[in-house]
KOLKEZA-672439 format. One record per residue (C-alpha): chain; x negated, y, z negated. Coordinates in steps of 0.05 Angstrom, whole numbers, plus 5000, padded with zeros to 4 digits. Example, Ala and Ser with C-alpha at 12.3 -4.5 7.8 and 13.67 -1.06 7.14 Angstrom:
residues 2
PT  cadena    xx    yy    zz
PT       A  4754  4910  4844
PT       A  4727  4979  4857
***
This chain:
residues 623
PT  cadena    xx    yy    zz
PT       A  5141  5339  5016
PT       A  5157  5301  4966
PT       A  5140  5247  4915
PT       A  5151  5173  4923
PT       A  5146  5134  4866
PT       A  5166  5062  4853
PT       A  5133  5003  4887
PT       A  5075  5031  4920
PT       A  5033  5018  4981
PT       A  5009  4949  5001
PT       A  5055  4943  5066
PT       A  5103  4895  5093
PT       A  5075  4869  5158
PT       A  5126  4902  5203
PT       A  5145  4975  5194
PT       A  5126  5001  5132
PT       A  5083  5061  5167
PT       A  5151  5087  5188
PT       A  5174  5094  5115
PT       A  5189  5162  5099
PT       A  5222  5188  5031
PT       A  5257  5250  5039
PT       A  5280  5253  4958
PT       A  5239  5253  4891
PT       A  5276  5190  4873
PT       A  5250  5135  4839
PT       A  5253  5083  4889
PT       A  5272  5016  4862
PT       A  5315  4962  4886
PT       A  5384  4950  4850
PT       A  5407  4882  4849
PT       A  5436  4856  4909
PT       A  5392  4899  4948
PT       A  5354  4837  4970
PT       A  5287  4866  4961
PT       A  5292  4945  4981
PT       A  5231  4970  4996
PT       A  5242  5051  4980
PT       A  5175  5063  4993
PT       A  5114  5047  5044
PT       A  5085  4998  4977
PT       A  5159  4976  4971
PT       A  5142  4922  5009
PT       A  5093  4900  4960
PT       A  5143  4850  4938
PT       A  5151  4824  5007
PT       A  5095  4799  5024
PT       A  5045  4868  5032
PT       A  4989  4840  5067
PT       A  5029  4801  5117
PT       A  5017  4737  5146
PT       A  4966  4693  5170
PT       A  4986  4678  5246
PT       A  4941  4691  5295
PT       A  4865  4715  5288
PT       A  4809  4745  5329
PT       A  4755  4699  5358
PT       A  4692  4684  5321
PT       A  4628  4730  5325
PT       A  4569  4755  5291
PT       A  4517  4800  5291
PT       A  4471  4833  5241
PT       A  4505  4794  5184
PT       A  4491  4724  5148
PT       A  4533  4683  5113
PT       A  4494  4669  5046
PT       A  4554  4625  5016
PT       A  4630  4618  5010
PT       A  4666  4586  4965
PT       A  4738  4560  4965
PT       A  4773  4575  4905
PT       A  4816  4518  4865
PT       A  4888  4523  4881
PT       A  4874  4571  4932
PT       A  4929  4572  4986
PT       A  4945  4619  5048
PT       A  4953  4696  5024
PT       A  4933  4671  4953
PT       A  4872  4711  4943
PT       A  4871  4786  4930
PT       A  4818  4831  4904
PT       A  4745  4823  4888
PT       A  4696  4853  4837
PT       A  4621  4837  4816
PT       A  4584  4849  4755
PT       A  4524  4813  4721
PT       A  4518  4755  4769
PT       A  4595  4745  4764
PT       A  4651  4750  4811
PT       A  4718  4766  4793
PT       A  4777  4741  4842
PT       A  4847  4756  4837
PT       A  4898  4705  4844
PT       A  4963  4741  4874
PT       A  5028  4721  4856
PT       A  5077  4744  4916
PT       A  5056  4684  4962
PT       A  5073  4634  4893
PT       A  5092  4659  4819
PT       A  5044  4597  4797
PT       A  4967  4594  4782
PT       A  4964  4671  4777
PT       A  4903  4703  4744
PT       A  4830  4714  4759
PT       A  4775  4665  4784
PT       A  4714  4677  4749
PT       A  4649  4653  4798
PT       A  4577  4646  4770
PT       A  4536  4681  4834
PT       A  4467  4685  4794
PT       A  4442  4641  4856
PT       A  4477  4681  4914
PT       A  4470  4622  4957
PT       A  4501  4567  4905
PT       A  4569  4598  4872
PT       A  4611  4559  4832
PT       A  4678  4567  4798
PT       A  4664  4571  4719
PT       A  4733  4593  4690
PT       A  4799  4614  4709
PT       A  4842  4671  4671
PT       A  4910  4648  4671
PT       A  4964  4709  4677
PT       A  5016  4714  4637
PT       A  5077  4677  4662
PT       A  5110  4723  4711
PT       A  5057  4773  4724
PT       A  4995  4774  4763
PT       A  4937  4823  4795
PT       A  4925  4845  4858
PT       A  4883  4904  4874
PT       A  4831  4939  4824
PT       A  4794  4878  4795
PT       A  4729  4905  4750
PT       A  4683  4894  4702
PT       A  4642  4945  4664
PT       A  4592  4948  4595
PT       A  4625  4989  4548
PT       A  4588  5021  4491
PT       A  4632  5060  4444
PT       A  4637  5062  4368
PT       A  4686  5009  4371
PT       A  4662  4963  4421
PT       A  4605  4939  4451
PT       A  4607  4887  4505
PT       A  4630  4874  4574
PT       A  4702  4881  4590
PT       A  4743  4858  4652
PT       A  4808  4907  4672
PT       A  4862  4878  4720
PT       A  4933  4903  4747
PT       A  4998  4867  4730
PT       A  5056  4867  4780
PT       A  5112  4821  4764
PT       A  5136  4761  4811
PT       A  5188  4744  4760
PT       A  5224  4801  4732
PT       A  5252  4780  4661
PT       A  5182  4743  4643
PT       A  5123  4780  4675
PT       A  5088  4837  4646
PT       A  5073  4908  4673
PT       A  5011  4953  4653
PT       A  4937  4936  4655
PT       A  4898  4876  4616
PT       A  4829  4882  4586
PT       A  4787  4814  4575
PT       A  4717  4800  4533
PT       A  4683  4776  4589
PT       A  4611  4784  4548
PT       A  4606  4717  4562
PT       A  4644  4705  4627
PT       A  4646  4628  4622
PT       A  4695  4642  4567
PT       A  4731  4701  4573
PT       A  4783  4727  4515
PT       A  4835  4776  4520
PT       A  4833  4835  4483
PT       A  4899  4873  4506
PT       A  4952  4844  4560
PT       A  5006  4883  4582
PT       A  4987  4951  4559
PT       A  5008  5021  4595
PT       A  5064  5066  4609
PT       A  5120  5046  4565
PT       A  5160  5103  4566
PT       A  5224  5125  4616
PT       A  5257  5192  4599
PT       A  5221  5204  4532
PT       A  5247  5138  4502
PT       A  5213  5075  4495
PT       A  5217  5009  4531
PT       A  5199  4941  4513
PT       A  5151  4930  4568
PT       A  5099  4975  4608
PT       A  5107  4996  4683
PT       A  5085  4951  4738
PT       A  5016  4977  4762
PT       A  4988  4966  4827
PT       A  4911  4982  4815
PT       A  4864  5000  4750
PT       A  4794  5030  4747
PT       A  4756  5033  4677
PT       A  4696  5076  4659
PT       A  4656  5088  4596
PT       A  4655  5158  4581
PT       A  4604  5155  4523
PT       A  4644  5163  4455
PT       A  4698  5155  4493
PT       A  4723  5098  4546
PT       A  4781  5105  4594
PT       A  4824  5066  4644
PT       A  4866  5100  4697
PT       A  4923  5065  4725
PT       A  4974  5069  4781
PT       A  5043  5065  4761
PT       A  5084  5037  4804
PT       A  5152  5061  4773
PT       A  5146  5139  4767
PT       A  5129  5202  4800
PT       A  5076  5211  4740
PT       A  5029  5160  4766
PT       A  4962  5173  4749
PT       A  4962  5140  4679
PT       A  4905  5150  4636
PT       A  4893  5095  4576
PT       A  4839  5107  4524
PT       A  4803  5042  4520
PT       A  4749  5074  4467
PT       A  4770  5008  4429
PT       A  4800  4965  4479
PT       A  4838  4919  4435
PT       A  4883  4980  4422
PT       A  4884  5018  4485
PT       A  4941  5076  4491
PT       A  4965  5119  4540
PT       A  4938  5187  4531
PT       A  4953  5224  4591
PT       A  4991  5224  4656
PT       A  5000  5270  4721
PT       A  5037  5272  4781
PT       A  4982  5299  4821
PT       A  5013  5333  4877
PT       A  5056  5375  4825
PT       A  4993  5386  4783
PT       A  4954  5406  4849
PT       A  5004  5421  4903
PT       A  4947  5451  4945
PT       A  4932  5374  4965
PT       A  5001  5370  5002
PT       A  4999  5377  5083
PT       A  5064  5409  5105
PT       A  5055  5381  5183
PT       A  5067  5341  5210
PT       A  5139  5324  5184
PT       A  5127  5249  5171
PT       A  5077  5254  5117
PT       A  5122  5255  5065
PT       A  5100  5188  5022
PT       A  5063  5222  4968
PT       A  5032  5173  4908
PT       A  4978  5152  4882
PT       A  4948  5081  4913
PT       A  4882  5072  4889
PT       A  4820  5113  4859
PT       A  4752  5106  4831
PT       A  4708  5145  4779
PT       A  4641  5165  4795
PT       A  4586  5210  4752
PT       A  4563  5267  4788
PT       A  4527  5321  4773
PT       A  4542  5304  4699
PT       A  4617  5304  4714
PT       A  4665  5242  4715
PT       A  4693  5254  4783
PT       A  4752  5219  4805
PT       A  4769  5201  4878
PT       A  4849  5188  4886
PT       A  4871  5155  4949
PT       A  4945  5191  4955
PT       A  4967  5160  5011
PT       A  5007  5214  5058
PT       A  4968  5272  5014
PT       A  4902  5244  5032
PT       A  4838  5236  4985
PT       A  4832  5277  4927
PT       A  4779  5299  4879
PT       A  4788  5311  4810
PT       A  4745  5329  4752
PT       A  4763  5283  4700
PT       A  4709  5298  4652
PT       A  4764  5322  4600
PT       A  4819  5277  4620
PT       A  4867  5323  4582
PT       A  4844  5377  4633
PT       A  4841  5354  4697
PT       A  4812  5405  4750
PT       A  4813  5401  4826
PT       A  4756  5396  4867
PT       A  4779  5380  4939
PT       A  4820  5341  4981
PT       A  4832  5321  5054
PT       A  4885  5330  5108
PT       A  4904  5278  5162
PT       A  4891  5313  5228
PT       A  4943  5320  5286
PT       A  4949  5286  5333
PT       A  4915  5224  5304
PT       A  4840  5229  5330
PT       A  4826  5162  5332
PT       A  4883  5140  5376
PT       A  4874  5198  5416
PT       A  4798  5176  5423
PT       A  4811  5102  5432
PT       A  4876  5089  5470
PT       A  4880  5167  5501
PT       A  4942  5161  5461
PT       A  4975  5225  5430
PT       A  5023  5214  5362
PT       A  5023  5243  5292
PT       A  4983  5214  5241
PT       A  5008  5161  5199
PT       A  4972  5186  5130
PT       A  4965  5121  5087
PT       A  4907  5137  5049
PT       A  4895  5070  5013
PT       A  4822  5067  4982
PT       A  4760  5109  4986
PT       A  4683  5117  4964
PT       A  4639  5160  4951
PT       A  4571  5147  4992
PT       A  4507  5132  4955
PT       A  4478  5204  4955
PT       A  4549  5233  4942
PT       A  4545  5268  5007
PT       A  4602  5239  5036
PT       A  4671  5205  5024
PT       A  4696  5140  5063
PT       A  4769  5126  5067
PT       A  4806  5069  5095
PT       A  4873  5080  5123
PT       A  4918  5017  5107
PT       A  4972  5006  5163
PT       A  5007  4941  5179
PT       A  5058  4966  5226
PT       A  5018  4975  5300
PT       A  5082  5003  5328
PT       A  5116  5064  5295
PT       A  5193  5083  5305
PT       A  5241  5150  5303
PT       A  5309  5158  5329
PT       A  5342  5221  5358
PT       A  5419  5234  5368
PT       A  5456  5266  5431
PT       A  5463  5324  5380
PT       A  5391  5338  5370
PT       A  5321  5314  5405
PT       A  5292  5331  5335
PT       A  5270  5264  5319
PT       A  5288  5226  5243
PT       A  5237  5168  5216
PT       A  5263  5100  5218
PT       A  5238  5033  5185
PT       A  5246  4974  5224
PT       A  5271  4907  5178
PT       A  5224  4859  5158
PT       A  5251  4796  5190
PT       A  5292  4824  5246
PT       A  5277  4837  5317
PT       A  5235  4891  5328
PT       A  5235  4945  5380
PT       A  5153  4943  5400
PT       A  5115  4997  5433
PT       A  5158  5030  5492
PT       A  5216  4991  5476
PT       A  5280  5031  5463
PT       A  5357  5019  5440
PT       A  5407  5069  5442
PT       A  5484  5057  5427
PT       A  5540  5104  5402
PT       A  5550  5100  5322
PT       A  5601  5061  5296
PT       A  5611  5063  5216
PT       A  5618  4994  5184
PT       A  5621  5013  5114
PT       A  5586  4976  5063
PT       A  5600  4904  5103
PT       A  5590  4861  5045
PT       A  5630  4803  5037
PT       A  5680  4824  4986
PT       A  5694  4890  5035
PT       A  5741  4900  5091
PT       A  5720  4861  5153
PT       A  5679  4898  5194
PT       A  5713  4913  5261
PT       A  5685  4889  5319
PT       A  5648  4922  5367
PT       A  5695  4968  5409
PT       A  5686  4996  5482
PT       A  5654  5062  5476
PT       A  5628  5118  5531
PT       A  5557  5085  5527
PT       A  5574  5019  5530
PT       A  5524  5000  5476
PT       A  5548  5000  5399
PT       A  5499  5012  5329
PT       A  5533  4998  5270
PT       A  5527  5040  5220
PT       A  5522  5004  5146
PT       A  5514  5035  5077
PT       A  5462  5012  5026
PT       A  5493  4976  4956
PT       A  5535  4924  4925
PT       A  5501  4865  4965
PT       A  5438  4836  4999
PT       A  5414  4870  5069
PT       A  5413  4805  5096
PT       A  5489  4791  5080
PT       A  5510  4861  5110
PT       A  5471  4839  5174
PT       A  5508  4769  5176
PT       A  5576  4804  5176
PT       A  5560  4854  5227
PT       A  5534  4797  5269
PT       A  5598  4756  5251
PT       A  5645  4816  5272
PT       A  5606  4809  5341
PT       A  5590  4862  5395
PT       A  5539  4902  5368
PT       A  5469  4917  5391
PT       A  5441  4944  5336
PT       A  5445  4960  5260
PT       A  5424  5019  5215
PT       A  5434  5011  5147
PT       A  5433  5085  5117
PT       A  5412  5101  5037
PT       A  5465  5100  4975
PT       A  5466  5158  4923
PT       A  5431  5146  4855
PT       A  5368  5178  4823
PT       A  5324  5111  4860
PT       A  5372  5127  4928
PT       A  5381  5176  4980
PT       A  5317  5180  5012
PT       A  5276  5139  5066
PT       A  5273  5063  5046
PT       A  5248  4999  5074
PT       A  5284  4926  5073
PT       A  5264  4862  5067
PT       A  5315  4830  5107
PT       A  5337  4779  5161
PT       A  5373  4774  5212
PT       A  5385  4770  5289
PT       A  5397  4840  5307
PT       A  5355  4897  5301
PT       A  5357  4932  5242
PT       A  5326  4996  5215
PT       A  5343  5035  5159
PT       A  5341  5118  5145
PT       A  5357  5167  5090
PT       A  5430  5183  5073
PT       A  5426  5260  5106
PT       A  5409  5226  5169
PT       A  5464  5177  5163
PT       A  5511  5234  5147
PT       A  5482  5269  5212
PT       A  5512  5213  5259
PT       A  5575  5230  5244
PT       A  5566  5302  5246
PT       A  5575  5312  5168
PT       A  5511  5333  5156
PT       A  5533  5401  5131
PT       A  5570  5366  5075
PT       A  5507  5331  5051
PT       A  5484  5354  4981
PT       A  5414  5328  4956
PT       A  5423  5335  4888
PT       A  5497  5309  4887
PT       A  5471  5247  4918
PT       A  5416  5236  4867
PT       A  5469  5246  4811
PT       A  5519  5205  4842
PT       A  5529  5128  4848
PT       A  5566  5120  4914
PT       A  5552  5078  4977
PT       A  5602  5096  5025
PT       A  5605  5162  5068
PT       A  5665  5198  5044
PT       A  5718  5209  5093
PT       A  5698  5166  5146
PT       A  5750  5100  5164
PT       A  5718  5035  5187
PT       A  5711  5035  5269
PT       A  5693  5116  5266
PT       A  5654  5127  5326
PT       A  5595  5185  5316
PT       A  5540  5204  5358
PT       A  5495  5166  5412
PT       A  5433  5148  5376
PT       A  5375  5128  5410
PT       A  5315  5089  5376
PT       A  5249  5079  5407
PT       A  5187  5049  5381
PT       A  5112  5065  5404
PT       A  5041  5035  5398
PT       A  5006  5079  5343
PT       A  4951  5035  5325
PT       A  4930  4994  5258
PT       A  4898  5023  5196
PT       A  4826  5047  5212
PT       A  4773  5093  5167
PT       A  4751  5167  5158
PT       A  4685  5196  5142
PT       A  4689  5265  5110
PT       A  4643  5309  5075
PT       A  4645  5317  5007
PT       A  4652  5386  4991
PT       A  4704  5431  4954
PT       A  4764  5455  4976
PT       A  4792  5416  5038
PT       A  4736  5368  5062
PT       A  4726  5370  5131
PT       A  4733  5303  5174
PT       A  4671  5289  5207
PT       A  4688  5226  5240
PT       A  4737  5157  5248
PT       A  4722  5090  5262
PT       A  4765  5032  5282
PT       A  4746  4959  5313
PT       A  4768  4970  5384
PT       A  4828  4911  5379
PT       A  4865  4952  5328
PT       A  4870  5009  5382
PT       A  4890  4962  5435
PT       A  4968  4952  5450
PT       A  4955  4888  5477
PT       A  4935  4867  5407
PT       A  5002  4892  5368
PT       A  5024  4822  5364
PT       A  4989  4748  5358
PT       A  4919  4770  5330
PT       A  4932  4775  5257
PT       A  4933  4843  5220
PT       A  4883  4883  5250
PT       A  4881  4941  5194
PT       A  4816  4957  5152
PT       A  4829  4947  5076
PT       A  4777  4959  5031
PT       A  4707  4998  5040
PT       A  4648  4988  4987
PT       A  4585  5033  5002
PT       A  4516  5005  4991
PT       A  4476  5015  4929
PT       A  4416  5023  4954
PT       A  4425  5061  5023
PT       A  4466  5125  5032
PT       A  4482  5108  5105
PT       A  4505  5036  5097
PT       A  4583  5018  5084
PT       A  4620  4953  5085
PT       A  4692  4934  5105
PT       A  4744  4890  5092
PT       A  4780  4887  5155
PT       A  4836  4831  5144
PT       A  4842  4792  5206
PT       A  4783  4843  5239
PT       A  4736  4815  5188
PT       A  4680  4840  5154
PT       A  4647  4896  5185
PT       A  4587  4941  5172
PT       A  4581  5013  5194
PT       A  4519  5061  5194
PT       A  4526  5138  5187
PT       A  4482  5164  5239
PT       A  4488  5237  5255
PT       A  4553  5248  5213
PT       A  4586  5189  5255
PT       A  4607  5122  5234
PT       A  4572  5073  5280
PT       A  4585  4996  5276
PT       A  4522  4954  5260
PT       A  4544  4892  5237
PT       A  4607  4845  5238
PT       A  4628  4775  5219
PT       A  4699  4734  5237
PT       A  4686  4660  5219
PT       A  4708  4604  5264
PT       A  4787  4599  5263
PT       A  4785  4669  5240
PT       A  4785  4710  5171
PT       A  4838  4756  5129
PT       A  4791  4791  5084
PT       A  4823  4836  5026
PT       A  4769  4861  4980
PT       A  4692  4882  4989
PT       A  4649  4890  4930
PT       A  4571  4904  4932
PT       A  4513  4877  4880
PT       A  4445  4865  4875
PT       A  4399  4803  4866
PT       A  4324  4802  4853
PT       A  4323  4866  4890
PT       A  4365  4846  4953
PT       A  4430  4878  4967
PT       A  4489  4835  4980
PT       A  4569  4835  4984
PT       A  4622  4795  4962
PT       A  4686  4784  5010
PT       A  4747  4755  4986
PT       A  4777  4715  5039
PT       A  4858  4717  5022
PT       A  4871  4647  5052
PT       A  4807  4615  5026
PT       A  4764  4652  4967
PT       A  4695  4681  4963
PT       A  4644  4700  5019
PT       A  4576  4723  5006
PT       A  4547  4764  5061
PT       A  4471  4797  5071
PT       A  4464  4860  5120
PT       A  4401  4842  5175
PT       A  4403  4902  5212
PT       A  4363  4967  5207
***
């Protein structure tokens, strides 16, 4: 079980659920790697939240649409998270679909039926917010007022900022920057000019002190605690690699649960303690007492049941759980934790060789032909080297025993798409597998943003050695310390094992209900929309994964979900079960990212952000 730092979890629209990291390397793309997605979230820079094609039909039950407002300059996939505070909604303008007009929309919702956009907070050039848009009141010796916190990721590497931003929104219609681009700016003990990119942020007032925790995209120590007592002068005060601090959160089986990194988190005062709930991807959901941020105390965590309980219940299929602990919340009475597992890949993928029936994990390329559930590809491994344009020409596929050939290519030097094009030009190959290179950010499993006309997958370096019976010569420590791409001792055209790749339906992301207890939390139930566990809806209906959950501020039994193309959903906890009691999908479909609960004149409303449109305000009308 290893740490998967680097770019994390919002996923590509195809096979990120299959990404498995096999080293402790920092996973980031080198120049020429064509957007290597070295962890599940590595796809964040390649349309992390999928496409907009297809949708489910309109539906409505026990949910009223109070209002909706299209954001200025909104284009498909431009709107990200939403947060609400004191009669104002804050919606992130995401920077991946277009690296312009990034920032935060400020919407006056004093009258929920008549929202109006009143301000826009422009991000620094090349930066953009996504998850964790949050406003709160601070009352410290250094500052009294309302503060908005947002994360920073980059869409222009040289121009963009990392870290977090703090804005004074005491007057939300005239927001004022307090600090921009502040975060972890250390590398191997040395200072650097810019802070690490961050995926999410959450802040809390702890009395005389105030803190923000940010998700560090670029280090294994990915829980970064910022002291924001004086929000004009925030500073990094602590950082943790949580699976090293608390190794009990790791899960030894099944073998695919190896992507261990922080994705999102909240902090809530419970019984006088500041309790942090961390969504730690393949390690599950973790609760930590952060009353003293310099002395975190383990409280509890979850495991993923094997086999996957929701897939077995809904579809009668037996597969390993995928992990993907994305975002969670406590219920109003703190009795339960509700976790939302994000998964954009309804088809998992794995491979075997004629030497061993033990499967290895693969990740299918983003824009190459995909193996769908039940489909497979088998061929003899043929070594094709780096397959860059300046390298020796890839030999055409020769006649082998199986009659089919899969080109085995090493990562490095040039773009993945260039490698695929050169293999295609050689002719005769039925598939391509790209194995990782050496380096501190290499060796392990990775995903790829790649285009081509041949099914293309990626594997870790040790697996690639095994295709040619060289696994005994693989040394992971030497790999991490090295800089090579090619497999030593192999000649172009060398034929290795018979490799078989298969895809299998394992469903979209869904919801867990846990008993909020100390130690290992018991899983009480799971919930998914029916289409998410039906192979007939694997393609062509949009992304049917849950994204976020928000729990009611008035009732301990209600939870609200943004479910991408699955729309807005409401569940009620009945006898420790999650029962759907409300739903809404608009005419023409929806694509919801964020969800947040607020009250107005004693009435509970829910704000939801549609990625392609803007703000929806709902009211649940059920019991």
